[in-house]
N, CA, C and O of each residue as an XYZ file, in Angstrom:
672
protein
N       7.564     17.728     28.056
C       8.016     17.694     26.594
C       9.456     17.273     26.666
O      10.382     17.799     27.285
N       9.438     16.046     25.779
C      10.922     15.691     25.654
C      11.800     16.417     24.905
O      11.386     17.480     24.443
N      13.050     16.041     24.658
C      13.848     16.990     23.960
C      13.442     16.562     22.165
O      13.707     17.398     21.301
N      12.934     15.497     21.859
C      12.624     15.006     20.673
C      11.354     15.827     20.316
O      11.200     16.528     19.316
N      10.610     15.638     21.173
C       9.139     16.502     20.951
C       9.448     18.118     20.557
O       8.840     18.799     19.731
N      10.503     18.483     21.348
C      10.666     19.879     21.346
C      11.240     20.221     19.718
O      11.025     21.326     19.220
N      11.859     19.325     19.099
C      12.500     19.451     17.925
C      11.453     18.927     16.900
O      11.939     18.735     15.786
N      10.285     18.684     17.007
C       9.130     18.405     16.154
C       9.301     16.651     15.947
O       8.817     16.189     14.914
N       9.835     15.899     16.710
C       9.875     14.501     16.581
C       9.162     13.961     17.510
O       9.236     14.516     18.606
N       8.344     12.855     17.404
C       7.346     12.131     18.612
C       8.508     11.486     19.515
O       9.658     11.244     19.150
N       8.040     11.305     20.555
C       8.932     10.630     21.677
C       9.643      9.494     21.109
O      10.856      9.359     21.270
N       8.848      8.577     20.372
C       9.564      7.242     19.887
C      10.572      7.519     18.870
O      11.007      6.526     18.286
N      11.001      8.570     18.559
C      12.070      9.088     17.588
C      11.802      9.106     16.338
O      12.726      9.259     15.539
N      10.398      8.945     15.871
C      10.241      8.882     14.566
C       9.966     10.225     13.997
O      10.079     11.162     14.787
N       9.620     10.501     12.746
C       9.584     11.754     12.008
C       8.004     12.008     11.700
O       7.180     11.134     11.434
N       7.808     13.213     11.784
C       6.564     13.517     11.212
C       6.382     14.354     10.054
O       6.615     15.561     10.103
N       5.842     13.578      8.670
C       5.967     14.261      7.445
C       4.507     14.796      7.267
O       3.596     13.985      7.098
N       4.292     15.988      7.296
C       2.995     16.529      7.038
C       2.344     15.992      8.492
O       2.786     16.322      9.592
N       1.240     15.126      8.274
C       0.614     14.737      9.416
C       0.637     13.225      9.368
O      -0.229     12.583      9.963
N       1.799     12.515      8.536
C       2.050     11.009      8.686
C       3.133     10.806      9.651
O       4.091     11.573      9.744
N       2.949      9.663     10.432
C       4.056      9.429     11.435
C       5.028      8.361     10.701
O       4.487      7.313     10.349
N       6.336      8.514     10.449
C       7.188      7.620      9.868
C       8.240      7.424     11.087
O       8.873      8.320     11.645
N       8.267      6.242     11.322
C       9.157      5.991     12.610
C      10.477      5.633     12.090
O      11.433      5.788     12.850
N      10.701      5.122     10.768
C      12.212      4.783     10.279
C      12.378      3.397     10.650
O      13.491      2.910     10.448
N      11.390      2.603     11.206
C      11.780      0.995     11.603
C      10.970      0.385     10.661
O       9.847      0.784     10.356
N      11.494     -0.512     10.232
C      10.828     -1.641      9.158
C       9.979     -2.462     10.051
O      10.183     -2.765     11.227
N       9.029     -2.754      9.309
C       7.859     -3.899      9.932
C       8.412     -5.180      9.273
O       8.319     -5.482      8.084
N       9.034     -5.911     10.314
C       9.701     -7.054      9.694
C      10.886     -6.742      8.800
O      11.294     -5.581      8.793
N      11.490     -7.669      8.035
C      12.608     -7.583      7.055
C      12.268     -6.929      5.732
O      13.129     -6.762      4.868
N      11.002     -6.560      5.581
C      11.086     -5.990      4.053
C       9.983     -4.939      4.055
O       9.670     -4.600      2.914
N       9.367     -4.383      4.948
C       8.222     -3.536      4.789
C       8.569     -2.383      5.481
O       8.115     -2.349      6.625
N       9.372     -1.233      5.067
C       9.856     -0.118      5.869
C       8.681      0.927      6.036
O       7.815      0.936      5.161
N       8.584      1.851      7.150
C       7.870      3.054      7.113
C       8.549      3.999      6.494
O       9.695      4.384      6.727
N       7.584      4.463      5.469
C       8.075      5.758      4.609
C       6.639      5.941      3.730
O       5.789      5.124      3.378
N       6.767      7.337      3.553
C       5.639      7.871      2.744
C       5.910      7.841      1.170
O       7.020      7.989      0.660
N       4.698      7.623      0.476
C       4.960      7.476     -1.103
C       5.341      8.706     -1.580
O       5.388      9.722     -0.887
N       5.691      8.622     -3.064
C       5.881      9.806     -3.914
C       4.686     10.468     -4.175
O       3.595      9.898     -4.200
N       4.872     11.738     -4.383
C       3.372     12.481     -4.934
C       2.931     11.750     -6.145
O       3.764     11.266     -6.912
N       1.684     11.653     -6.345
C       1.091     10.900     -7.414
C      -0.316     11.351     -7.727
O      -0.959     11.860     -6.809
N      -0.857     11.225     -8.896
C      -2.128     11.799     -9.311
C      -3.241     10.499     -9.342
O      -3.133      9.448     -9.973
N      -4.200     10.882     -8.560
C      -5.417      9.764     -8.425
C      -5.893      9.275     -9.760
O      -6.100     10.056    -10.688
N      -6.071      7.937     -9.856
C      -6.808      7.311    -10.921
C      -7.936      6.588    -10.704
O      -8.758      6.472    -11.613
N      -8.146      5.960     -9.386
C      -9.223      5.178     -9.226
C      -9.112      4.844     -7.653
O      -8.032      4.789     -7.066
N     -10.356      4.628     -7.046
C     -10.690      4.376     -5.776
C     -11.739      3.467     -5.350
O     -12.839      3.532     -5.899
N     -11.494      2.560     -4.356
C     -12.650      1.835     -3.895
C     -12.822      2.039     -2.231
O     -11.843      2.290     -1.528
N     -13.982      1.922     -1.767
C     -14.237      1.727     -0.378
C     -14.492      0.280     -0.245
O     -15.247     -0.187     -1.097
N     -14.023     -0.527      0.642
C     -14.324     -1.903      0.624
C     -14.617     -2.373      2.034
O     -13.887     -1.937      2.924
N     -15.601     -3.212      2.348
C     -15.919     -3.783      3.544
C     -15.916     -5.242      3.646
O     -16.150     -5.761      4.738
N     -15.655     -6.005      2.533
C     -15.615     -7.403      2.715
C     -14.746     -8.148      1.551
O     -14.898     -7.738      0.400
N     -13.986     -9.052      1.759
C     -13.269     -9.667      0.478
C     -13.979    -10.227     -0.459
O     -13.455    -10.525     -1.532
N     -15.185    -10.439     -0.222
C     -16.197    -10.826     -1.310
C     -16.281     -9.600     -2.501
O     -16.752     -9.784     -3.623
N     -15.848     -8.608     -2.119
C     -15.922     -7.467     -3.048
C     -14.577     -7.272     -4.075
O     -14.492     -6.489     -5.020
N     -13.671     -8.127     -3.641
C     -12.216     -8.321     -4.554
C     -12.660     -8.668     -5.921
O     -12.328     -7.858     -6.786
N     -13.365     -9.740     -6.313
C     -13.345    -10.106     -7.620
C     -14.055     -8.735     -8.393
O     -13.841     -8.578     -9.595
N     -14.670     -8.028     -7.849
C     -15.198     -7.017     -8.430
C     -14.329     -5.669     -8.746
O     -14.499     -4.906     -9.697
N     -13.505     -5.588     -7.866
C     -12.430     -4.577     -7.760
C     -11.284     -4.955     -8.771
O     -10.649     -4.126     -9.422
N     -11.114     -6.259     -8.813
C      -9.861     -6.704     -9.642
C     -10.603     -6.243    -11.342
O      -9.962     -5.550    -12.131
N     -11.756     -6.679    -11.602
C     -12.224     -6.617    -12.992
C     -12.275     -5.191    -13.128
O     -11.786     -4.776    -14.178
N     -12.779     -4.255    -12.273
C     -12.865     -2.793    -12.387
C     -11.523     -2.224    -12.594
O     -11.413     -1.399    -13.500
N     -10.472     -2.538    -11.888
C      -9.301     -2.180    -11.987
C      -8.469     -2.583    -13.641
O      -7.720     -1.799    -14.226
N      -8.842     -3.969    -14.134
C      -8.296     -4.298    -15.246
C      -9.152     -3.472    -16.320
O      -8.564     -2.938    -17.260
N     -10.441     -3.374    -16.191
C     -11.205     -2.344    -17.282
C     -10.518     -1.039    -17.358
O     -10.108     -0.616    -18.439
N     -10.363     -0.322    -16.153
C      -9.771      0.830    -16.064
C      -8.340      1.103    -16.559
O      -8.003      2.150    -17.113
N      -7.484     -0.005    -16.290
C      -6.215      0.305    -16.926
C      -6.243     -0.095    -18.481
O      -5.445      0.457    -19.237
N      -7.027     -0.917    -18.901
C      -7.017     -1.126    -20.341
C      -7.656     -0.013    -21.059
O      -7.211      0.176    -22.190
N      -8.393      0.597    -20.749
C      -9.069      1.948    -21.075
C      -8.574      3.387    -20.936
O      -9.056      4.464    -21.288
N      -7.446      3.043    -20.304
C      -6.879      4.344    -19.606
C      -6.507      5.276    -20.574
O      -6.176      4.744    -21.634
N      -6.449      6.566    -20.555
C      -5.946      7.390    -21.563
C      -5.345      8.669    -20.982
O      -5.986      9.272    -20.121
N      -4.263      9.085    -21.357
C      -3.913      8.828    -22.518
C      -2.879      7.546    -22.442
O      -2.595      7.011    -21.370
N      -2.347      7.119    -23.728
C      -1.490      5.807    -23.743
C      -0.530      5.873    -22.911
O      -0.081      4.809    -22.484
N      -0.019      7.003    -22.505
C       1.411      6.938    -21.525
C       1.177      6.420    -20.337
O       2.132      5.965    -19.707
N      -0.148      6.382    -19.784
C      -0.476      5.903    -18.455
C      -1.098      4.423    -18.726
O      -1.465      3.834    -17.709
N      -1.262      3.757    -19.945
C      -1.988      2.491    -19.955
C      -0.729      1.539    -19.696
O       0.455      1.649    -20.015
N      -1.262      0.811    -19.173
C      -0.494     -0.554    -18.555
C      -0.283     -1.564    -19.381
O      -1.200     -1.777    -20.174
N       0.846     -2.402    -19.452
C       1.100     -3.484    -20.244
C       0.130     -4.474    -19.635
O      -0.483     -4.242    -18.593
N      -0.003     -5.835    -20.494
C      -0.773     -6.897    -19.781
C      -0.017     -7.222    -18.477
O      -0.572     -7.147    -17.381
N       1.267     -7.584    -18.635
C       2.358     -7.897    -17.300
C       2.189     -7.126    -16.188
O       2.003     -7.549    -15.047
N       2.276     -5.659    -16.638
C       2.270     -4.727    -15.364
C       0.538     -4.878    -15.085
O       0.276     -5.086    -13.900
N      -0.373     -4.819    -15.790
C      -1.760     -4.846    -15.288
C      -1.985     -6.037    -14.359
O      -2.606     -5.811    -13.320
N      -1.564     -7.259    -14.601
C      -1.604     -8.263    -13.713
C      -0.903     -8.255    -12.450
O      -1.296     -8.824    -11.431
N       0.409     -7.417    -12.600
C       1.132     -7.343    -11.379
C       0.328     -6.180    -10.586
O       0.348     -6.198     -9.355
N      -0.235     -5.376    -11.140
C      -0.843     -4.292    -10.475
C      -2.316     -4.927     -9.639
O      -2.675     -4.512     -8.537
N      -3.001     -5.942    -10.387
C      -4.181     -6.398     -9.818
C      -3.836     -7.410     -8.722
O      -4.602     -7.649     -7.789
N      -2.727     -7.950     -8.872
C      -2.062     -8.850     -7.610
C      -1.781     -8.267     -6.660
O      -2.131     -8.839     -5.627
N      -1.113     -7.029     -6.489
C      -0.542     -6.295     -5.700
C      -1.995     -5.710     -4.908
O      -2.286     -5.954     -3.737
N      -2.636     -5.056     -5.666
C      -3.854     -4.408     -5.028
C      -4.725     -5.503     -4.434
O      -5.322     -5.190     -3.404
N      -4.885     -6.628     -4.864
C      -5.701     -7.736     -4.319
C      -5.136     -8.261     -2.734
O      -5.778     -8.447     -1.701
N      -3.650     -8.409     -3.024
C      -3.014     -8.636     -1.550
C      -3.005     -8.009     -0.654
O      -3.105     -8.450      0.491
N      -2.847     -6.484     -1.050
C      -2.831     -5.310      0.267
C      -4.299     -5.325      0.611
O      -4.673     -5.554      1.762
N      -5.162     -5.074     -0.416
C      -6.720     -5.193      0.147
C      -7.065     -6.217      0.934
O      -7.718     -5.956      1.945
N      -6.714     -7.548      0.651
C      -7.220     -8.396      1.369
C      -6.685     -8.623      2.622
O      -7.406     -9.076      3.511
N      -5.274     -8.318      2.856
C      -4.751     -8.108      4.273
C      -5.498     -7.068      4.910
O      -5.917     -7.328      6.038
N      -5.728     -6.059      4.472
C      -6.494     -4.795      5.021
C      -7.969     -5.237      5.661
O      -8.411     -4.872      6.751
N      -8.630     -6.141      4.671
C      -9.907     -6.611      5.164
C     -10.070     -7.363      6.096
O     -11.033     -7.352      6.863
N      -8.919     -8.265      6.125
C      -8.724     -9.643      7.114
C      -8.207     -9.004      8.505
O      -8.653     -9.422      9.574
N      -7.168     -7.889      8.437
C      -6.533     -7.779      9.653
C      -6.545     -6.146     10.088
O      -5.961     -5.768     11.103
N      -7.165     -5.368      9.339
C      -7.251     -3.968      9.409
C      -8.106     -3.396     10.124
O      -7.846     -2.203     10.278
N      -9.008     -3.737     10.621
C     -10.153     -3.165     11.603
C     -11.215     -2.377     10.884
O     -11.858     -1.511     11.475
N     -11.437     -2.714      9.409
C     -12.489     -2.073      8.843
C     -12.226     -0.731      8.218
O     -11.112     -0.208      8.240
N     -13.188     -0.238      7.711
C     -12.883      1.132      6.599
C     -11.928      0.961      6.058
O     -10.928      1.556      6.460
N     -11.838      0.053      4.892
C     -10.601     -0.104      3.966
C     -10.873      0.744      2.858
O     -12.018      0.828      2.415
N      -9.818      1.450      2.318
C     -10.092      2.112      1.020
C      -8.740      1.727      0.292
O      -7.654      1.726      0.873
N      -8.926      1.388     -1.084
C      -8.017      1.076     -1.835
C      -7.979      2.080     -2.964
O      -9.000      2.644     -3.354
N      -6.627      2.319     -3.547
C      -6.596      3.455     -4.659
C      -5.461      3.179     -5.519
O      -4.527      2.551     -5.019
N      -5.383      3.559     -6.784
C      -4.276      3.481     -7.767
C      -4.154      4.915     -7.937
O      -5.137      5.624     -8.155
N      -2.874      5.395     -7.835
C      -2.282      6.658     -8.465
C      -1.421      6.624     -9.562
O      -1.162      5.466     -9.891
N      -0.908      7.444    -10.219
C       0.057      7.524    -11.180
C       1.106      8.668    -11.036
O       0.828      9.831    -10.743
N       2.284      8.200    -11.271
C       3.248      9.320    -11.230
C       3.856      9.481    -12.491
O       3.182      9.043    -13.424
N       4.934      9.983    -12.778
C       5.379     10.207    -14.164
C       5.764      8.978    -14.734
O       5.485      8.804    -15.920
N       6.505      7.863    -13.949
C       6.875      6.571    -14.438
C       6.647      5.497    -13.758
O       7.351      4.489    -13.800
N       5.281      5.700    -12.842
C       5.071      4.287    -12.118
C       3.670      4.485    -11.730
O       3.115      5.580    -11.825
N       3.056      3.343    -11.262
C       1.783      3.459    -10.631
C       1.937      3.244     -9.325
O       2.680      2.358     -8.902
N       1.184      4.107     -8.488
C       1.240      3.757     -6.937
C      -0.126      3.099     -6.548
O      -1.158      3.736     -6.757
N      -0.177      1.841     -5.987
C      -1.121      1.276     -5.147
C      -1.053      1.692     -3.722
O       0.019      1.783     -3.123
N      -2.438      1.993     -3.080
C      -2.181      2.363     -1.708
C      -3.639      2.042     -1.043
O      -4.727      2.418     -1.480
N      -3.400      1.283      0.080
C      -4.574      0.640      0.849
C      -4.447      1.264      2.277
O      -3.409      1.438      2.916
N      -5.611      1.533      2.602
C      -5.525      1.978      3.976
C      -6.904      1.333      4.968
O      -8.033      1.034      4.576
N      -6.414      1.271      6.145
C      -7.445      0.625      6.895
C      -7.238      1.141      8.347
O      -6.380      2.014      8.484
N      -7.901      0.722      9.431
C      -7.877      1.358     10.665
C      -7.012      0.954     11.757
O      -7.101      1.352     12.919
N      -5.966     -0.066     11.177
C      -5.271     -0.664     12.238
C      -3.905      0.081     12.338
O      -2.830     -0.494     12.170
N      -4.058      1.658     12.678
C      -2.879      2.353     12.544
C      -1.688      1.890     13.517
O      -0.514      2.109     13.218
N      -1.989      1.367     14.461
C      -1.001      0.657     15.469
C      -0.324     -0.671     14.962
O       0.759     -1.027     15.427
N      -0.992     -1.403     13.989
C      -0.531     -2.628     13.731
C       0.118     -2.613     12.161
O      -0.577     -2.679     11.148
N       1.412     -2.524     12.174
C       2.144     -2.496     10.843
C       1.827     -3.833     10.145
O       1.391     -4.863     10.658
N       2.199     -3.541      8.630
C       1.937     -4.937      7.776
C       3.321     -5.855      8.310
O       4.491     -5.494      8.434
N       2.854     -6.813      8.495
C       3.595     -7.974      8.965
C       4.108     -9.136      8.134
O       3.428    -10.162      8.168
N       5.136     -9.128      7.442
C       5.305    -10.532      6.650
C       5.644    -11.580      7.325
O       6.444    -11.661      8.257
N       4.932    -12.491      6.764
C       5.065    -13.881      7.365
C       6.511    -14.357      7.534
O       7.291    -14.120      6.611
N       6.990    -15.076      8.743
C       8.281    -15.609      9.055
C       8.231    -16.770      9.570
O       7.503    -17.038     10.526
N       9.030    -17.629      8.975
C       9.110    -19.122      9.522
C       7.736    -19.839      9.153
O       7.339    -20.757      9.870
N       7.039    -19.446      8.089
C       5.688    -20.102      7.970
C       6.004    -21.051      6.715
O       6.918    -20.782      5.935
N       5.207    -22.147      6.579
C       5.288    -22.987      5.559
C       4.277    -22.117      4.539
O       3.216    -21.576      4.851
N       5.005    -22.151      3.074
C       4.180    -21.480      2.046
C       2.892    -21.760      1.949
O       2.073    -20.858      1.769
N       2.534    -23.055      2.055
C       1.180    -23.405      1.722
C       0.200    -22.865      2.671
O      -1.006    -22.869      2.424
N       0.674    -22.427      3.689
C      -0.285    -21.696      4.635
C      -0.374    -20.021      4.395
O      -0.703    -19.232      5.281
N      -0.097    -19.736      3.343
C       0.014    -18.417      2.799
C       0.672    -17.311      3.574
O       1.522    -17.712      4.370
N       0.487    -16.064      3.529
C       1.313    -14.918      4.170
C       2.537    -14.592      3.460
O       3.517    -14.143      4.054
N       2.515    -14.801      2.223
C       3.727    -14.448      1.509
C       3.360    -13.236      0.354
O       4.141    -12.971     -0.561
N       2.303    -12.679      0.507
C       1.887    -11.557     -0.445
C       2.746    -10.379     -0.318
O       3.129     -9.760     -1.311
N       3.077    -10.032      0.955
C       3.960     -8.692      1.069
C       5.155     -9.060      0.611
O       5.728     -8.208     -0.068
N       5.829    -10.308      0.817
C       7.163    -10.457      0.044
C       7.066    -10.253     -1.508
O       7.915     -9.629     -2.144
N       6.083    -10.770     -1.997
C       5.689    -10.758     -3.348
C       5.595     -9.430     -3.959
O       6.056     -9.210     -5.080
N       4.933     -8.422     -3.155
C       4.857     -7.235     -3.610
C       6.109     -6.350     -3.452
O       6.306     -5.349     -4.141
N       6.894     -6.774     -2.543
C       8.215     -6.033     -2.295
C       9.075     -6.351     -3.515
O       9.824     -5.500     -3.994
N       8.963     -7.585     -4.015
C       9.745     -7.870     -5.076
C       9.313     -7.457     -6.268
O      10.181     -7.251     -7.116
N       7.996     -7.250     -6.602
C       7.457     -6.500     -7.816
C       7.911     -4.980     -7.732
O       8.487     -4.428     -8.669
N       7.599     -4.336     -6.511
C       7.691     -2.964     -6.616
C       9.023     -2.359     -6.603
O       9.944     -3.061     -6.185
N       9.291     -1.078     -7.023
C      10.468     -0.285     -7.222
C      10.723      0.191     -5.661
O      11.809      0.188     -5.082
N       9.461      0.595     -5.134
C       9.494      1.418     -3.692
C       8.258      0.626     -3.059
O       7.402      0.066     -3.744
N       8.273      0.646     -1.907
C       7.025      0.178     -0.862
C       7.268      0.692      0.445
O       8.380      1.052      0.832
N       6.148      0.727      1.173
C       6.223      1.116      2.577
C       4.975      1.099      3.309
O       3.994      0.497      2.872
N       4.968      1.688      4.325
C       3.662      1.978      5.088
C       3.668      3.380      6.041
O       4.806      3.799      6.251
N       2.909      3.928      6.463
C       2.797      4.948      7.376
C       1.460      5.070      8.022
O       0.470      4.494      7.571
N       1.435      5.944      9.250
C      -0.039      5.869      9.923
C      -0.241      7.568      9.701
O       0.713      8.345      9.657
N      -1.403      7.900      9.596
C      -2.161      9.252      9.621
C      -3.441      9.113      9.999
O      -4.243      8.255      9.628
N      -3.621     10.147     10.884
C      -5.041     10.168     11.495
C      -5.970      9.025     11.776
O      -7.100      8.959     11.293
N      -5.435      8.101     12.601
C      -5.791      6.901     12.923
C      -6.047      5.919     11.983
O      -6.825      4.999     12.233
N      -5.420      6.033     10.840
C      -5.430      4.816      9.800
C      -3.923      4.543      9.330
O      -3.044      5.398      9.433
N      -3.759      3.517      8.909
C      -2.660      2.799      8.358
C      -2.599      2.846      6.804
O      -3.597      2.537      6.153
N      -1.573      3.185      6.268
C      -1.730      3.342      4.596
C      -0.440      2.295      4.138
O       0.691      2.463      4.594
N      -0.689      1.471      3.417
C       0.347      0.439      2.936
C       0.084      0.729      1.356
O      -0.995      0.829      0.772
N       1.516      0.840      0.805
C       1.588      1.463     -0.513
C       2.762      0.627     -1.321
O       3.808      0.335     -0.741
N       2.548      0.300     -2.550
C       3.717      0.027     -3.513
C       3.684      0.623     -4.642
O       2.584      0.682     -5.189
N       4.680      1.141     -5.219
C       5.043      1.675     -6.471
C       5.626      0.702     -7.603
O       6.708      0.130     -7.474
N       4.863      0.583     -8.636
C       5.106     -0.377     -9.823
C       5.491      0.397    -10.769
O       4.710      1.285    -11.109
N       6.757      0.280    -11.434
C       7.120      1.097    -12.512
C       6.498      0.666    -13.810
O       6.153     -0.503    -13.982
N       6.330      1.716    -14.846
C       5.541      1.532    -15.865
C       6.465      0.980    -16.989
O       5.975      0.747    -18.094
N       7.557      0.802    -16.785
C       8.662      0.605    -17.945
C       9.391     -0.580    -17.342
O      10.352     -1.078    -17.928
């Protein structure tokens, strides 16, 4: 056992928060390892194919429009941002994440938490670097700009990517 393991840290120097491994190292310039804040669940989907995303977008739009109480109802602009963020995160997970994708939306006192998990626990979200924008790969940068906080962590063989979008 190394000295870091003796003090509850894994050998790579990261932290264990509950059963989540947070290394403290960023995945590229904009996507840090971090655990999200506590939040109450609103809606969740299990996904297997990108062809399911139009249905998920429509379901999220309906859910947010009908959300009660009105304190958690999203504005049109926020609803569009949430749909964009969920779609980008879920499509990344479905394309690069090794299957068993789960997407969910939670709510805190002042924000919505979007979280997507996949089975590529060892593969952090990797923003595109030095790529022509017409080739795609800019979704993580966009989400980082929309979110007040964002990050990723690994737990029990899964990677969780999340973004917090403020309600006001």
